[in-house]
PASEBA-1860 file (N, C-alpha, C; in nm, 3 decimals):
! residues 300
1> MSSKANKK> -2.554/3.383/0.228/-2.487/3.297/0.327/-2.341/3.281/0.288 ~ -2.251/3.292/0.382/-2.108/3.284/0.351/-2.067/3.143/0.319 ~ -1.947/3.131/0.254/-1.896/2.999/0.219/-1.863/2.920/0.343 ~ -1.824/2.990/0.451/-1.792/2.919/0.575/-1.913/2.850/0.632 ~ -2.029/2.913/0.615/-2.151/2.854/0.670/-2.188/2.727/0.598 ~ -2.150/2.718/0.467/-2.184/2.599/0.388/-2.079/2.491/0.398 ~ -1.966/2.524/0.459/-1.856/2.428/0.463/-1.887/2.312/0.556 ~ -1.857/2.190/0.510/-1.882/2.072/0.593/-1.785/2.070/0.710
9> PPLGKGLG> -1.830/2.021/0.825/-1.735/2.005/0.935/-1.630/1.903/0.896 ~ -1.507/1.913/0.950/-1.397/1.827/0.906/-1.423/1.679/0.924 ~ -1.505/1.642/1.020/-1.533/1.500/1.040/-1.663/1.457/0.976 ~ -1.729/1.546/0.901/-1.853/1.508/0.835/-1.952/1.453/0.936 ~ -2.014/1.340/0.901/-2.109/1.276/0.992/-2.045/1.157/1.061 ~ -1.911/1.156/1.065/-1.841/1.040/1.117/-1.816/1.043/1.265 ~ -1.691/1.069/1.303/-1.651/1.057/1.442/-1.727/1.153/1.530 ~ -1.749/1.277/1.481/-1.819/1.375/1.563/-1.955/1.326/1.603
17> ALLQSSAT> -2.030/1.271/1.507/-2.164/1.221/1.536/-2.160/1.104/1.634 ~ -2.062/1.017/1.617/-2.051/0.901/1.705/-2.022/0.943/1.848 ~ -1.932/1.040/1.864/-1.894/1.081/1.998/-2.007/1.157/2.068 ~ -2.098/1.215/1.990/-2.210/1.287/2.049/-2.331/1.197/2.072 ~ -2.322/1.073/2.031/-2.434/0.981/2.044/-2.449/0.934/2.188 ~ -2.573/0.925/2.233/-2.597/0.877/2.369/-2.557/0.731/2.384 ~ -2.548/0.662/2.273/-2.510/0.520/2.279/-2.361/0.502/2.304 ~ -2.282/0.609/2.279/-2.138/0.594/2.295/-2.080/0.685/2.401
25> DITSSDIS> -2.160/0.770/2.463/-2.109/0.865/2.561/-2.109/0.804/2.701 ~ -2.009/0.837/2.778/-1.996/0.785/2.914/-2.114/0.825/3.000 ~ -2.180/0.940/2.966/-2.290/0.989/3.049/-2.412/0.898/3.043 ~ -2.414/0.807/2.945/-2.528/0.717/2.932/-2.504/0.585/3.005 ~ -2.386/0.569/3.064/-2.352/0.441/3.126/-2.366/0.448/3.277 ~ -2.370/0.334/3.335/-2.385/0.323/3.480/-2.248/0.306/3.543 ~ -2.177/0.417/3.561/-2.045/0.414/3.621/-2.048/0.500/3.746 ~ -2.000/0.446/3.855/-2.013/0.512/3.984/-1.930/0.639/3.994
33> DKSVLGAI> -1.815/0.644/3.925/-1.727/0.760/3.937/-1.778/0.871/3.846 ~ -1.863/0.958/3.901/-1.924/1.064/3.821/-1.829/1.181/3.796 ~ -1.710/1.175/3.853/-1.615/1.285/3.834/-1.565/1.294/3.691 ~ -1.578/1.184/3.617/-1.529/1.185/3.479/-1.637/1.219/3.379 ~ -1.762/1.235/3.424/-1.871/1.256/3.330/-1.859/1.392/3.263 ~ -1.859/1.391/3.130/-1.856/1.514/3.053/-1.728/1.593/3.067 ~ -1.620/1.529/3.114/-1.496/1.601/3.134/-1.379/1.513/3.090 ~ -1.261/1.574/3.091/-1.140/1.500/3.060/-1.087/1.439/3.189
41> AMLPISSI> -1.059/1.310/3.186/-1.007/1.242/3.305/-0.858/1.213/3.286 ~ -0.782/1.221/3.395/-0.642/1.179/3.393/-0.637/1.032/3.431 ~ -0.591/0.949/3.339/-0.591/0.804/3.361/-0.448/0.752/3.370 ~ -0.424/0.654/3.457/-0.292/0.590/3.459/-0.265/0.526/3.323 ~ -0.150/0.552/3.268/-0.120/0.498/3.135/-0.114/0.346/3.138 ~ -0.084/0.289/3.254/-0.077/0.144/3.269/-0.215/0.079/3.264 ~ -0.320/0.160/3.278/-0.456/0.103/3.277/-0.518/0.104/3.137 ~ -0.441/0.151/3.037/-0.493/0.163/2.901/-0.425/0.060/2.810
49> EANPFNPR> -0.504/-0.009/2.732/-0.449/-0.103/2.634/-0.475/-0.053/2.494 ~ -0.393/-0.099/2.399/-0.404/-0.054/2.260/-0.534/-0.102/2.197 ~ -0.573/-0.035/2.093/-0.695/-0.067/2.020/-0.666/-0.176/1.916 ~ -0.725/-0.295/1.928/-0.698/-0.403/1.831/-0.757/-0.374/1.693 ~ -0.844/-0.273/1.683/-0.908/-0.241/1.556/-0.836/-0.130/1.481 ~ -0.729/-0.077/1.537/-0.659/0.033/1.472/-0.604/-0.012/1.337 ~ -0.639/0.058/1.228/-0.589/0.017/1.096/-0.441/0.044/1.078 ~ -0.385/0.136/1.154/-0.242/0.165/1.141/-0.162/0.054/1.207
57> THFEEDAL> -0.074/-0.007/1.131/0.009/-0.116/1.183/0.156/-0.078/1.189 ~ 0.191/0.037/1.129/0.332/0.077/1.125/0.345/0.220/1.174 ~ 0.434/0.241/1.271/0.459/0.373/1.326/0.607/0.406/1.309 ~ 0.635/0.519/1.245/0.773/0.561/1.223/0.838/0.594/1.357 ~ 0.951/0.531/1.386/1.019/0.551/1.513/1.065/0.696/1.531 ~ 1.116/0.756/1.423/1.163/0.895/1.432/1.049/0.990/1.464 ~ 0.934/0.968/1.400/0.819/1.055/1.424/0.768/1.038/1.567 ~ 0.767/0.913/1.616/0.725/0.889/1.754/0.821/0.955/1.853
65> SELSKSIS> 0.949/0.948/1.821/1.051/1.008/1.908/1.032/1.159/1.916 ~ 1.004/1.222/1.800/0.981/1.367/1.799/0.856/1.403/1.877 ~ 0.750/1.322/1.861/0.626/1.348/1.932/0.645/1.331/2.082 ~ 0.723/1.231/2.122/0.747/1.208/2.264/0.822/1.326/2.327 ~ 0.917/1.384/2.251/0.990/1.501/2.301/0.895/1.620/2.318 ~ 0.803/1.636/2.221/0.706/1.745/2.230/0.614/1.725/2.350 ~ 0.573/1.600/2.372/0.485/1.571/2.485/0.558/1.595/2.617 ~ 0.686/1.558/2.623/0.764/1.581/2.744/0.772/1.729/2.777
73> EHGIIQPL> 0.780/1.812/2.673/0.796/1.955/2.693/0.664/2.028/2.712 ~ 0.564/1.989/2.633/0.438/2.064/2.632/0.318/1.986/2.685 ~ 0.333/1.855/2.707/0.219/1.774/2.747/0.137/1.730/2.628 ~ 0.029/1.658/2.652/-0.059/1.612/2.545/-0.164/1.719/2.519 ~ -0.160/1.778/2.400/-0.254/1.885/2.366/-0.393/1.829/2.339 ~ -0.397/1.718/2.265/-0.526/1.655/2.230/-0.543/1.527/2.309 ~ -0.641/1.523/2.400/-0.658/1.402/2.483/-0.686/1.278/2.399 ~ -0.655/1.163/2.456/-0.691/1.035/2.394/-0.841/1.015/2.408
81> TVRKLGRD> -0.894/0.922/2.331/-1.033/0.878/2.350/-1.030/0.729/2.381 ~ -1.091/0.690/2.493/-1.088/0.550/2.537/-1.228/0.503/2.569 ~ -1.242/0.373/2.577/-1.367/0.317/2.629/-1.335/0.239/2.755 ~ -1.430/0.235/2.845/-1.410/0.166/2.972/-1.442/0.019/2.956 ~ -1.347/-0.067/2.993/-1.367/-0.212/2.983/-1.417/-0.270/3.115 ~ -1.374/-0.216/3.222/-1.409/-0.267/3.355/-1.346/-0.178/3.458 ~ -1.333/-0.226/3.576/-1.278/-0.146/3.683/-1.132/-0.111/3.652 ~ -1.107/0.019/3.636/-0.972/0.070/3.610/-0.905/0.008/3.487
89> KYQLISGE> -0.984/-0.032/3.389/-0.929/-0.085/3.265/-0.994/-0.013/3.148 ~ -0.910/0.034/3.055/-0.960/0.111/2.942/-0.893/0.062/2.813 ~ -0.959/0.090/2.702/-0.905/0.052/2.571/-0.913/0.173/2.479 ~ -0.805/0.196/2.404/-0.800/0.311/2.313/-0.905/0.301/2.203 ~ -0.971/0.412/2.177/-1.055/0.425/2.058/-0.977/0.501/1.951 ~ -0.908/0.606/1.993/-0.825/0.683/1.900/-0.713/0.751/1.976 ~ -0.605/0.781/1.902/-0.491/0.849/1.963/-0.375/0.757/1.995 ~ -0.356/0.649/1.915/-0.251/0.553/1.950/-0.110/0.613/1.935
97> RRFRASQI> -0.089/0.704/1.840/0.043/0.768/1.829/0.074/0.846/1.955 ~ -0.023/0.922/2.004/-0.003/0.997/2.128/0.019/0.903/2.246 ~ -0.053/0.792/2.247/-0.040/0.693/2.355/0.101/0.633/2.355 ~ 0.147/0.591/2.237/0.281/0.531/2.228/0.390/0.633/2.262 ~ 0.373/0.755/2.211/0.472/0.858/2.239/0.474/0.892/2.388 ~ 0.359/0.888/2.453/0.352/0.913/2.598/0.426/0.805/2.676 ~ 0.415/0.681/2.629/0.490/0.572/2.693/0.639/0.595/2.679 ~ 0.683/0.637/2.559/0.825/0.664/2.537/0.872/0.778/2.626
105> AGLKEVPA> 0.785/0.879/2.642/0.820/0.996/2.724/0.820/0.964/2.873 ~ 0.770/0.846/2.910/0.771/0.806/3.050/0.657/0.864/3.133 ~ 0.548/0.908/3.067/0.435/0.963/3.141/0.367/0.854/3.224 ~ 0.319/0.891/3.339/0.246/0.799/3.425/0.096/0.811/3.404 ~ 0.051/0.931/3.368/-0.090/0.957/3.344/-0.109/1.031/3.212 ~ -0.224/1.012/3.151/-0.257/1.082/3.026/-0.400/1.132/3.033 ~ -0.430/1.247/2.970/-0.568/1.295/2.964/-0.648/1.217/2.862 ~ -0.774/1.189/2.895/-0.854/1.109/2.802/-1.002/1.138/2.818
113> YIRVANDQ> -1.073/1.133/2.704/-1.217/1.129/2.704/-1.258/0.982/2.722 ~ -1.354/0.956/2.808/-1.397/0.818/2.832/-1.534/0.798/2.766 ~ -1.543/0.697/2.683/-1.668/0.665/2.613/-1.706/0.520/2.637 ~ -1.830/0.489/2.602/-1.876/0.351/2.604/-1.916/0.316/2.462 ~ -1.862/0.210/2.409/-1.894/0.172/2.271/-1.882/0.022/2.256 ~ -1.973/-0.037/2.178/-1.958/-0.179/2.148/-1.850/-0.196/2.043 ~ -1.813/-0.320/2.014/-1.699/-0.343/1.925/-1.719/-0.285/1.786 ~ -1.839/-0.300/1.729/-1.860/-0.250/1.594/-1.852/-0.097/1.591
121> TMLEMALV> -1.915/-0.034/1.690/-1.908/0.112/1.698/-1.766/0.157/1.721 ~ -1.695/0.082/1.805/-1.556/0.117/1.833/-1.471/0.106/1.708 ~ -1.493/0.000/1.631/-1.420/-0.018/1.506/-1.445/0.100/1.413 ~ -1.571/0.138/1.399/-1.605/0.248/1.310/-1.541/0.378/1.359 ~ -1.546/0.401/1.489/-1.487/0.523/1.545/-1.336/0.525/1.519 ~ -1.270/0.413/1.540/-1.125/0.407/1.520/-1.088/0.431/1.374 ~ -1.161/0.367/1.283/-1.130/0.380/1.141/-1.155/0.522/1.090 ~ -1.268/0.577/1.129/-1.300/0.714/1.085/-1.198/0.812/1.142
129> ENIQREDL> -1.165/0.794/1.269/-1.067/0.882/1.334/-0.933/0.877/1.261 ~ -0.888/0.758/1.229/-0.758/0.744/1.164/-0.759/0.797/1.022 ~ -0.865/0.770/0.949/-0.874/0.819/0.812/-0.868/0.971/0.810 ~ -0.934/1.034/0.906/-0.944/1.179/0.906/-0.820/1.247/0.962 ~ -0.755/1.186/1.059/-0.655/1.261/1.134/-0.514/1.205/1.126 ~ -0.497/1.083/1.083/-0.364/1.024/1.079/-0.307/1.028/0.938 ~ -0.176/1.029/0.930/-0.108/1.031/0.802/-0.089/0.888/0.752 ~ -0.200/0.822/0.724/-0.194/0.686/0.675/-0.144/0.684/0.531
137> NAIEVALS> -0.075/0.576/0.494/-0.040/0.563/0.353/-0.163/0.514/0.276 ~ -0.153/0.519/0.144/-0.270/0.491/0.060/-0.326/0.350/0.081 ~ -0.239/0.253/0.108/-0.286/0.116/0.129/-0.360/0.105/0.262 ~ -0.309/0.168/0.366/-0.377/0.165/0.496/-0.512/0.235/0.486 ~ -0.520/0.343/0.411/-0.648/0.411/0.391/-0.745/0.317/0.318 ~ -0.695/0.252/0.214/-0.779/0.159/0.137/-0.832/0.046/0.225 ~ -0.744/-0.009/0.309/-0.786/-0.117/0.399/-0.890/-0.067/0.499 ~ -0.873/0.056/0.544/-0.971/0.115/0.637/-1.106/0.131/0.568
145> YQRLLDEC> -1.105/0.180/0.444/-1.229/0.193/0.368/-1.297/0.056/0.353 ~ -1.217/-0.045/0.317/-1.273/-0.178/0.293/-1.334/-0.235/0.421 ~ -1.268/-0.212/0.534/-1.321/-0.263/0.661/-1.450/-0.190/0.699 ~ -1.458/-0.061/0.673/-1.581/0.013/0.701/-1.695/-0.039/0.615 ~ -1.665/-0.072/0.489/-1.768/-0.125/0.400/-1.812/-0.264/0.443 ~ -1.714/-0.350/0.475/-1.744/-0.491/0.505/-1.795/-0.513/0.647 ~ -1.721/-0.460/0.745/-1.749/-0.492/0.884/-1.852/-0.400/0.947 ~ -1.868/-0.281/0.893/-1.969/-0.188/0.947/-2.091/-0.180/0.857
153> DLTQEQLS> -2.092/-0.265/0.752/-2.208/-0.279/0.664/-2.250/-0.144/0.604 ~ -2.151/-0.072/0.550/-2.179/0.057/0.489/-2.175/0.045/0.337 ~ -2.251/0.130/0.269/-2.238/0.143/0.124/-2.132/0.249/0.097 ~ -2.085/0.255/-0.027/-1.986/0.358/-0.061/-2.044/0.498/-0.043 ~ -2.173/0.514/-0.072/-2.236/0.644/-0.055/-2.241/0.683/0.092 ~ -2.276/0.587/0.179/-2.279/0.615/0.322/-2.138/0.646/0.374 ~ -2.039/0.571/0.324/-1.901/0.594/0.365/-1.856/0.733/0.320 ~ -1.894/0.771/0.199/-1.857/0.902/0.146/-1.910/1.013/0.237
161> QKIAKSRS> -2.034/1.001/0.280/-2.094/1.101/0.368/-2.029/1.099/0.507 ~ -1.998/0.981/0.555/-1.946/0.966/0.690/-1.807/1.028/0.705 ~ -1.723/1.014/0.602/-1.585/1.062/0.614/-1.561/1.189/0.531 ~ -1.667/1.240/0.468/-1.657/1.363/0.389/-1.553/1.350/0.278 ~ -1.553/1.237/0.210/-1.466/1.213/0.095/-1.554/1.178/-0.026 ~ -1.508/1.213/-0.145/-1.585/1.182/-0.265/-1.583/1.032/-0.292 ~ -1.686/0.985/-0.361/-1.692/0.843/-0.395/-1.578/0.805/-0.488 ~ -1.537/0.896/-0.577/-1.428/0.865/-0.668/-1.298/0.845/-0.591
169> SITNHLRL> -1.276/0.924/-0.487/-1.155/0.907/-0.404/-1.158/0.772/-0.334 ~ -1.274/0.734/-0.282/-1.288/0.605/-0.216/-1.263/0.492/-0.315 ~ -1.323/0.501/-0.435/-1.307/0.398/-0.537/-1.161/0.385/-0.579 ~ -1.093/0.498/-0.598/-0.952/0.494/-0.639/-0.865/0.425/-0.534 ~ -0.894/0.446/-0.408/-0.819/0.379/-0.302/-0.849/0.229/-0.300 ~ -0.976/0.194/-0.311/-1.015/0.053/-0.305/-0.954/-0.027/-0.419 ~ -0.937/0.036/-0.536/-0.880/-0.035/-0.651/-0.736/-0.076/-0.626 ~ -0.668/-0.006/-0.536/-0.529/-0.040/-0.506/-0.517/-0.178/-0.443
177> LKLPALVQ> -0.624/-0.224/-0.378/-0.622/-0.354/-0.312/-0.626/-0.469/-0.413 ~ -0.646/-0.437/-0.542/-0.643/-0.539/-0.646/-0.501/-0.564/-0.697 ~ -0.407/-0.478/-0.658/-0.268/-0.492/-0.702/-0.201/-0.610/-0.633 ~ -0.096/-0.667/-0.693/-0.021/-0.775/-0.627/0.033/-0.729/-0.492 ~ 0.050/-0.825/-0.402/0.096/-0.792/-0.267/0.229/-0.718/-0.269 ~ 0.318/-0.755/-0.362/0.449/-0.690/-0.371/0.433/-0.542/-0.401 ~ 0.342/-0.509/-0.491/0.320/-0.369/-0.528/0.255/-0.293/-0.413 ~ 0.158/-0.356/-0.345/0.095/-0.292/-0.230/0.199/-0.261/-0.122
185> KGVRDGLI> 0.291/-0.354/-0.101/0.397/-0.331/-0.003/0.485/-0.213/-0.046 ~ 0.508/-0.202/-0.177/0.587/-0.091/-0.229/0.521/0.044/-0.202 ~ 0.388/0.048/-0.213/0.314/0.170/-0.180/0.326/0.199/-0.031 ~ 0.306/0.097/0.049/0.312/0.114/0.195/0.449/0.162/0.241 ~ 0.554/0.111/0.175/0.690/0.145/0.216/0.743/0.272/0.148 ~ 0.658/0.334/0.065/0.698/0.459/0.002/0.790/0.444/-0.118 ~ 0.798/0.323/-0.175/0.883/0.302/-0.292/0.820/0.361/-0.418 ~ 0.687/0.359/-0.424/0.615/0.421/-0.535/0.500/0.502/-0.478
193> SMGHARAL> 0.452/0.599/-0.555/0.344/0.686/-0.508/0.208/0.624/-0.539 ~ 0.104/0.685/-0.482/-0.031/0.640/-0.513/-0.061/0.661/-0.662 ~ -0.006/0.769/-0.721/-0.026/0.793/-0.864/0.030/0.679/-0.947 ~ 0.150/0.632/-0.911/0.207/0.515/-0.980/0.115/0.394/-0.964 ~ 0.069/0.372/-0.840/-0.013/0.255/-0.811/-0.144/0.259/-0.889 ~ -0.205/0.376/-0.897/-0.330/0.390/-0.973/-0.309/0.355/-1.119 ~ -0.195/0.396/-1.174/-0.166/0.364/-1.315/-0.144/0.215/-1.333 ~ -0.080/0.150/-1.235/-0.051/0.007/-1.246/-0.177/-0.079/-1.242
201> VSAGDEGT> -0.283/-0.028/-1.178/-0.407/-0.105/-1.168/-0.457/-0.146/-1.306 ~ -0.442/-0.056/-1.403/-0.492/-0.083/-1.539/-0.381/-0.123/-1.635 ~ -0.269/-0.168/-1.581/-0.153/-0.198/-1.666/-0.157/-0.336/-1.728 ~ -0.248/-0.422/-1.686/-0.253/-0.557/-1.742/-0.254/-0.662/-1.634 ~ -0.193/-0.778/-1.664/-0.195/-0.887/-1.568/-0.091/-0.864/-1.458 ~ -0.090/-0.956/-1.362/-0.003/-0.940/-1.245/0.144/-0.935/-1.284 ~ 0.185/-1.018/-1.379/0.325/-1.019/-1.422/0.367/-0.885/-1.479 ~ 0.280/-0.825/-1.561/0.309/-0.694/-1.620/0.318/-0.588/-1.512
209> QIDLFYAI> 0.226/-0.593/-1.417/0.225/-0.495/-1.308/0.355/-0.503/-1.227 ~ 0.402/-0.623/-1.200/0.525/-0.639/-1.122/0.646/-0.592/-1.202 ~ 0.650/-0.624/-1.332/0.760/-0.578/-1.416/0.767/-0.425/-1.418 ~ 0.651/-0.361/-1.432/0.647/-0.216/-1.436/0.682/-0.157/-1.299 ~ 0.643/-0.226/-1.193/0.678/-0.182/-1.057/0.830/-0.173/-1.041 ~ 0.900/-0.277/-1.088/1.047/-0.274/-1.080/1.104/-0.165/-1.171 ~ 1.041/-0.143/-1.286/1.089/-0.040/-1.379/1.077/0.099/-1.316 ~ 0.969/0.123/-1.242/0.951/0.252/-1.174/1.066/0.278/-1.079
217> IEEGLSVR> 1.102/0.174/-1.002/1.207/0.188/-0.901/1.344/0.201/-0.967 ~ 1.373/0.114/-1.063/1.507/0.110/-1.123/1.533/0.229/-1.217 ~ 1.430/0.274/-1.288/1.450/0.381/-1.387/1.398/0.516/-1.339 ~ 1.339/0.519/-1.220/1.288/0.645/-1.167/1.177/0.704/-1.252 ~ 1.088/0.620/-1.303/0.981/0.667/-1.391/0.885/0.759/-1.317 ~ 0.848/0.869/-1.380/0.744/0.955/-1.326/0.608/0.890/-1.354 ~ 0.504/0.942/-1.293/0.370/0.888/-1.317/0.333/0.906/-1.465 ~ 0.365/1.023/-1.522/0.334/1.048/-1.663/0.410/0.952/-1.755
225> ALENLIKG> 0.538/0.930/-1.725/0.617/0.838/-1.807/0.561/0.696/-1.797 ~ 0.518/0.657/-1.678/0.458/0.525/-1.660/0.329/0.513/-1.740 ~ 0.245/0.615/-1.734/0.119/0.613/-1.808/0.144/0.603/-1.958 ~ 0.244/0.677/-2.007/0.277/0.670/-2.151/0.329/0.532/-2.188 ~ 0.408/0.472/-2.098/0.461/0.338/-2.123/0.348/0.236/-2.130 ~ 0.252/0.249/-2.041/0.138/0.157/-2.039/0.053/0.173/-2.166 ~ 0.040/0.298/-2.212/-0.040/0.325/-2.332/0.036/0.290/-2.460 ~ 0.165/0.255/-2.448/0.245/0.224/-2.565/0.297/0.347/-2.637
233> EAEPKPAK> 0.296/0.464/-2.568/0.340/0.587/-2.631/0.485/0.619/-2.602 ~ 0.547/0.540/-2.514/0.686/0.569/-2.480/0.777/0.529/-2.594 ~ 0.889/0.599/-2.607/0.986/0.567/-2.711/1.050/0.433/-2.681 ~ 1.052/0.341/-2.776/1.117/0.212/-2.750/1.266/0.227/-2.733 ~ 1.322/0.149/-2.642/1.466/0.151/-2.621/1.537/0.081/-2.736 ~ 1.661/0.122/-2.769/1.736/0.055/-2.876/1.749/-0.094/-2.848 ~ 1.730/-0.173/-2.952/1.737/-0.318/-2.934/1.878/-0.360/-2.895 ~ 1.885/-0.455/-2.805/2.014/-0.507/-2.761/2.046/-0.641/-2.827
241> EPVKVEAP> 1.967/-0.674/-2.929/1.987/-0.800/-3.001/2.123/-0.800/-3.068 ~ 2.202/-0.902/-3.049/2.333/-0.907/-3.116/2.316/-0.896/-3.267 ~ 2.399/-0.818/-3.330/2.389/-0.800/-3.475/2.463/-0.911/-3.547 ~ 2.413/-0.940/-3.665/2.474/-1.046/-3.744/2.598/-0.991/-3.815 ~ 2.710/-1.052/-3.791/2.836/-1.006/-3.849/2.884/-1.110/-3.949 ~ 2.891/-1.069/-4.075/2.932/-1.162/-4.180/3.084/-1.153/-4.202 ~ 3.161/-1.172/-4.095/3.306/-1.174/-4.108/3.347/-1.308/-4.172 ~ 3.462/-1.312/-4.242/3.504/-1.437/-4.308/3.514/-1.555/-4.213
249> EISQQQNN> 3.567/-1.532/-4.092/3.581/-1.644/-3.999/3.446/-1.696/-3.952 ~ 3.345/-1.604/-3.942/3.211/-1.646/-3.901/3.148/-1.733/-4.010 ~ 3.164/-1.690/-4.134/3.109/-1.769/-4.245/3.171/-1.908/-4.249 ~ 3.301/-1.916/-4.225/3.369/-2.045/-4.227/3.318/-2.134/-4.115 ~ 3.296/-2.076/-3.997/3.246/-2.155/-3.884/3.105/-2.206/-3.912 ~ 3.022/-2.122/-3.974/2.886/-2.165/-4.009/2.891/-2.281/-4.107 ~ 2.979/-2.272/-4.206/2.992/-2.379/-4.305/3.040/-2.508/-4.241 ~ 3.131/-2.497/-4.142/3.180/-2.616/-4.072/3.066/-2.687/-3.998
257> FRSNFGDK> 2.981/-2.606/-3.932/2.868/-2.664/-3.861/2.774/-2.736/-3.958 ~ 2.746/-2.672/-4.071/2.654/-2.731/-4.168/2.711/-2.860/-4.226 ~ 2.842/-2.864/-4.244/2.905/-2.985/-4.296/2.894/-3.100/-4.197 ~ 2.907/-3.067/-4.068/2.897/-3.170/-3.965/2.759/-3.235/-3.962 ~ 2.656/-3.153/-3.988/2.522/-3.209/-3.989/2.496/-3.289/-4.117 ~ 2.558/-3.251/-4.226/2.542/-3.324/-4.351/2.401/-3.319/-4.404 ~ 2.368/-3.413/-4.487/2.236/-3.417/-4.547/2.131/-3.481/-4.457 ~ 2.176/-3.533/-4.342/2.080/-3.600/-4.253/1.979/-3.502/-4.194
265> VAAKVEIK> 2.025/-3.375/-4.181/1.938/-3.275/-4.117/1.928/-3.154/-4.210 ~ 1.804/-3.114/-4.235/1.782/-2.995/-4.319/1.793/-2.872/-4.230 ~ 1.915/-2.846/-4.182/1.935/-2.738/-4.085/2.015/-2.625/-4.144 ~ 1.978/-2.505/-4.103/2.053/-2.387/-4.139/2.115/-2.332/-4.012 ~ 2.246/-2.313/-4.013/2.317/-2.268/-3.895/2.355/-2.122/-3.912 ~ 2.329/-2.041/-3.809/2.365/-1.900/-3.811/2.442/-1.866/-3.684 ~ 2.545/-1.787/-3.699/2.619/-1.736/-3.584/2.601/-1.585/-3.582 ~ 2.542/-1.534/-3.473/2.521/-1.390/-3.457/2.614/-1.342/-3.346
273> KSPQGSGK> 2.697/-1.245/-3.381/2.799/-1.199/-3.287/2.802/-1.046/-3.286 ~ 2.806/-0.989/-3.164/2.814/-0.844/-3.150/2.960/-0.800/-3.151 ~ 2.984/-0.671/-3.174/3.122/-0.620/-3.172/3.190/-0.642/-3.037 ~ 3.111/-0.653/-2.928/3.168/-0.675/-2.795/3.207/-0.820/-2.771 ~ 3.172/-0.909/-2.864/3.211/-1.049/-2.851/3.101/-1.142/-2.808 ~ 2.986/-1.087/-2.758/2.876/-1.173/-2.718/2.792/-1.207/-2.840 ~ 2.706/-1.306/-2.827/2.622/-1.344/-2.939/2.551/-1.475/-2.915 ~ 2.508/-1.537/-3.020/2.439/-1.664/-3.006/2.452/-1.748/-3.132
281> LVINFNSE> 2.438/-1.878/-3.112/2.442/-1.975/-3.221/2.299/-2.022/-3.244 ~ 2.250/-2.009/-3.368/2.113/-2.047/-3.402/2.116/-2.163/-3.500 ~ 2.048/-2.272/-3.461/2.035/-2.388/-3.549/1.887/-2.403/-3.580 ~ 1.849/-2.377/-3.703/1.710/-2.385/-3.743/1.674/-2.528/-3.783 ~ 1.552/-2.568/-3.759/1.505/-2.701/-3.800/1.364/-2.687/-3.854 ~ 1.326/-2.783/-3.937/1.197/-2.775/-4.005/1.090/-2.866/-3.947 ~ 1.132/-2.960/-3.862/1.034/-3.054/-3.808/1.087/-3.113/-3.678 ~ 1.001/-3.185/-3.611/1.043/-3.250/-3.487/1.148/-3.357/-3.516
289> TDLNRIIE> 1.138/-3.420/-3.632/1.238/-3.520/-3.672/1.374/-3.454/-3.686 ~ 1.376/-3.335/-3.751/1.502/-3.260/-3.764/1.560/-3.229/-3.627 ~ 1.474/-3.184/-3.535/1.521/-3.148/-3.402/1.583/-3.267/-3.331 ~ 1.518/-3.381/-3.339/1.571/-3.501/-3.273/1.706/-3.541/-3.332 ~ 1.722/-3.529/-3.463/1.848/-3.564/-3.529/1.958/-3.465/-3.487 ~ 1.922/-3.335/-3.475/2.020/-3.235/-3.432/2.069/-3.267/-3.291 ~ 1.974/-3.299/-3.204/2.011/-3.333/-3.065/2.099/-3.456/-3.061 ~ 2.066/-3.556/-3.146/2.145/-3.679/-3.151/2.288/-3.651/-3.195
297> ILNK> 2.304/-3.567/-3.295/2.437/-3.532/-3.345/2.517/-3.455/-3.240 ~ 2.453/-3.360/-3.175/2.519/-3.276/-3.076/2.561/-3.357/-2.954 ~ 2.489/-3.463/-2.925/2.519/-3.545/-2.807/2.628/-3.647/-2.830 ~ 2.673/-3.662/-2.956/2.777/-3.762/-2.986/2.911/-3.716/-2.933
END
């Protein structure tokens, strides 16, 4: 048997199976207009509303503009899929990019497959369709997986079979939802890759993850460099701690400070100054009593 014969269909047991189900096909419904049965219907674009279950929430304007130009020139190659809500009212199941681009192109009618589906089936159809065919970012894919698990009552194994994806791929996406919201937004906006995000999941607490997120952006860290940094294998950067300079004037200033405190406070004063002129003044104390006396003297 050839490898092609063993190859899984691109939609696995997901959208294809749903669209072939008698529970979701228009031919199983009681609709008087039999001209649309088993065929593509041309529907007024004004009679179609967007799908509230669509996991995609962000559409690139440039990409939509390019698609609208293509539709204006060549028409819609792949029909939309809609469900009938009532008389001359339809709701998108899949194809929202084509629908939006058609609106931009000024089309009055669009080709569509008409189906009947309840809300849960419609949600599943929309999510599976988008996961398989749309260029979702990793966070949108993860949210789609999570909704299929939660709202469609699927196990990860069932989801794996339905969308023809490995369980490890599903798990890796779902783990991204544990990241801080700021980092998830960075993945969605393309500031960091999914590889970066996967590494950050195991980077520690939320504060560490956010610090590393900024480091990726500011220093242009590769995924490998980030992984080495998390493992503690990265080369430490040179310390920026001001160096202690024992110049004669510094020693004199330290002695002046110590004289001002006198014997009342068992304090050691250090002045650390860098060649650039920055630095810090350190006043050591041995007890809370010493600290209070130092504050009292400084406040005089």
